[in-house]
C-alpha positions as CSV (number, residue, x, y, z in Angstrom):
1,M,0.0,0.0,0.0
2,S,1.3,3.5,-0.8
3,S,1.6,5.9,2.1
4,T,1.6,9.1,0.2
5,T,-2.0,10.3,0.1
6,S,-5.3,9.3,1.4
7,K,-7.5,7.3,-1.0
8,T,-10.4,8.9,-2.6
9,S,-13.4,6.9,-1.7
10,P,-17.0,7.3,-0.7
11,A,-15.9,7.6,3.0
12,S,-17.3,11.1,3.2
13,A,-20.6,10.1,1.7
14,P,-23.4,9.2,4.1
15,D,-23.8,5.5,4.9
16,P,-26.5,3.4,6.6
17,V,-25.0,4.1,10.0
18,D,-25.3,7.8,9.4
19,A,-29.0,7.3,8.6
20,I,-29.5,5.4,11.9
21,T,-27.7,8.0,14.0
22,A,-29.6,10.8,12.3
23,Q,-32.9,9.1,13.2
24,W,-31.8,8.8,16.8
25,A,-30.7,12.5,16.8
26,G,-34.1,13.4,15.6
27,E,-35.9,11.3,18.2
28,R,-33.4,11.7,21.1
29,P,-31.2,14.7,20.5
30,D,-29.9,14.2,24.1
31,L,-28.0,11.1,23.1
32,D,-24.4,11.0,22.0
33,T,-24.5,8.5,19.1
34,V,-20.7,8.5,18.4
35,P,-20.3,5.1,20.1
36,M,-23.2,3.7,17.9
37,A,-21.5,5.1,14.8
38,V,-18.2,3.5,15.7
39,F,-19.4,0.1,16.7
40,G,-22.2,0.0,14.1
41,R,-19.5,0.4,11.4
42,I,-17.2,-2.1,13.0
43,Y,-20.1,-4.6,13.1
44,R,-21.1,-4.0,9.5
45,L,-17.4,-4.1,8.4
46,S,-16.9,-7.4,10.2
47,N,-20.0,-8.9,8.5
48,A,-19.0,-7.6,5.0
49,M,-15.4,-9.0,5.4
50,A,-16.7,-12.3,6.7
51,L,-18.6,-12.8,3.5
52,R,-15.5,-12.0,1.4
53,I,-13.3,-14.2,3.5
54,D,-15.8,-17.1,3.2
55,K,-15.6,-16.7,-0.6
56,A,-11.8,-16.7,-0.4
57,Y,-11.7,-20.0,1.5
58,A,-14.5,-21.7,-0.5
59,P,-12.1,-22.9,-3.3
60,F,-10.1,-24.7,-0.6
61,G,-13.2,-26.6,0.6
62,I,-13.1,-25.1,4.1
63,S,-15.2,-22.6,6.0
64,R,-13.8,-19.7,8.1
65,G,-14.3,-21.8,11.3
66,E,-12.4,-24.7,9.8
67,F,-9.7,-22.4,8.6
68,D,-9.4,-21.1,12.2
69,V,-8.7,-24.6,13.5
70,L,-6.1,-25.3,10.8
71,A,-4.5,-21.9,11.2
72,T,-4.3,-22.3,15.0
73,L,-2.5,-25.6,14.6
74,R,-0.2,-24.0,11.9
75,R,0.7,-21.0,14.0
76,S,1.5,-23.2,17.0
77,G,4.8,-24.3,15.2
78,E,6.2,-27.7,14.7
79,P,5.0,-30.3,15.3
80,Y,1.7,-28.4,14.7
81,T,0.0,-30.3,17.6
82,L,-2.4,-29.1,20.3
83,S,-5.0,-30.6,22.5
84,P,-8.7,-30.2,21.7
85,R,-8.9,-28.1,25.0
86,Q,-6.1,-25.8,23.8
87,L,-7.9,-25.4,20.4
88,S,-11.2,-24.7,22.1
89,A,-9.7,-22.1,24.4
90,T,-7.9,-20.3,21.6
91,L,-10.9,-20.3,19.3
92,M,-13.5,-19.6,22.1
93,L,-15.5,-22.7,21.1
94,T,-17.4,-25.2,23.1
95,T,-16.1,-28.7,23.1
96,G,-19.1,-29.8,21.1
97,G,-18.5,-27.2,18.4
98,M,-14.8,-28.1,18.3
99,T,-15.6,-31.8,17.9
100,G,-17.7,-31.2,14.9
101,R,-15.0,-29.2,13.2
102,L,-12.3,-31.7,14.1
103,D,-14.5,-34.6,12.7
104,K,-14.9,-32.9,9.4
105,L,-11.2,-31.8,9.1
106,E,-10.1,-35.3,10.0
107,R,-12.3,-36.9,7.4
108,A,-10.8,-34.6,4.8
109,G,-7.3,-35.7,5.8
110,L,-6.3,-32.2,7.0
111,L,-5.5,-33.3,10.6
112,A,-5.3,-36.4,12.7
113,R,-6.3,-37.1,16.3
114,S,-4.1,-39.4,18.4
115,P,-3.9,-40.4,22.1
116,D,-1.9,-38.0,24.3
117,P,1.2,-39.9,25.4
118,H,1.2,-37.9,28.7
119,D,-2.5,-38.2,29.5
120,R,-4.3,-41.5,29.1
121,R,-7.7,-39.7,28.7
122,G,-6.4,-36.9,26.5
123,L,-6.1,-36.5,22.8
124,R,-3.6,-34.6,20.5
125,V,-4.7,-32.9,17.3
126,T,-2.0,-32.7,14.6
127,L,-2.0,-30.9,11.3
128,S,-1.3,-33.2,8.4
129,E,1.1,-32.3,5.6
130,R,-1.9,-31.8,3.3
131,G,-3.6,-29.6,6.0
132,R,-0.4,-27.5,6.3
133,E,-0.2,-27.0,2.6
134,L,-3.9,-26.1,2.3
135,V,-3.8,-23.6,5.2
136,D,-0.7,-22.0,3.8
137,E,-2.5,-21.3,0.6
138,A,-5.7,-20.3,2.2
139,V,-4.1,-17.8,4.5
140,G,-2.5,-16.1,1.5
141,A,-6.0,-15.9,-0.2
142,G,-7.6,-14.5,2.9
143,L,-4.9,-11.9,3.4
144,E,-5.2,-10.8,-0.2
145,V,-8.9,-10.2,0.2
146,Q,-8.2,-8.1,3.3
147,R,-5.4,-6.2,1.7
148,E,-7.6,-5.3,-1.3
149,A,-10.3,-4.0,1.1
150,L,-7.8,-1.8,2.9
151,E,-6.1,-0.5,-0.2
152,A,-9.4,0.5,-1.7
153,A,-9.9,3.1,1.1
154,L,-6.8,3.6,3.1
155,D,-3.1,4.3,2.6
156,T,-0.5,2.4,4.6
157,D,-0.3,5.1,7.4
158,E,-4.0,5.2,7.7
159,A,-4.3,1.4,7.9
160,E,-1.6,1.2,10.6
161,Q,-3.3,4.0,12.5
162,L,-6.6,2.2,12.3
163,A,-5.0,-1.0,13.5
164,G,-3.4,0.8,16.5
165,L,-6.7,2.5,17.4
166,L,-8.6,-0.8,17.2
167,R,-5.9,-2.5,19.3
168,K,-6.3,0.3,21.9
169,L,-10.1,0.0,22.0
170,L,-9.9,-3.8,22.2
171,G,-7.4,-3.7,25.0
172,S,-9.5,-1.3,27.0
173,M,-12.3,-3.9,27.0
174,G,-10.0,-6.6,28.4
175,A,-10.3,-8.7,25.3
């Protein structure tokens, strides 16, 4: 992304969030709707990007949730192995939700479950070579979609500033 000038985009044009906050201003002029404007846009942006990301992962035969499992294993480093409990905690999933994802990914040959040698009752989940290759390609496709979205509206400095502001906001919420 170039960092020279701000992108020309419809950013200054009213959007649906402006319409909502304007309606509230008309009905309740005593309300400060800036928080609604910020979080309403974050929510809408998240939904719009989720659809684009889903399309980027579809050619790989995986959903965003399945990508998250594979990516978590990949990011863990060699031997790309975690317990189902570690995966559930990282992805904030119930064990039932995790089991369904693991079943599908194991059937597809993208990971394998095996007994934990240190815990007779435990399991280990390991990314297969095929799973590693797939997630390496899929992460590139997902990042390209995200990069295109950023470059359509922001220059490098603006994108970095936005990332920092969102980090600050997220950190203040203890997330």
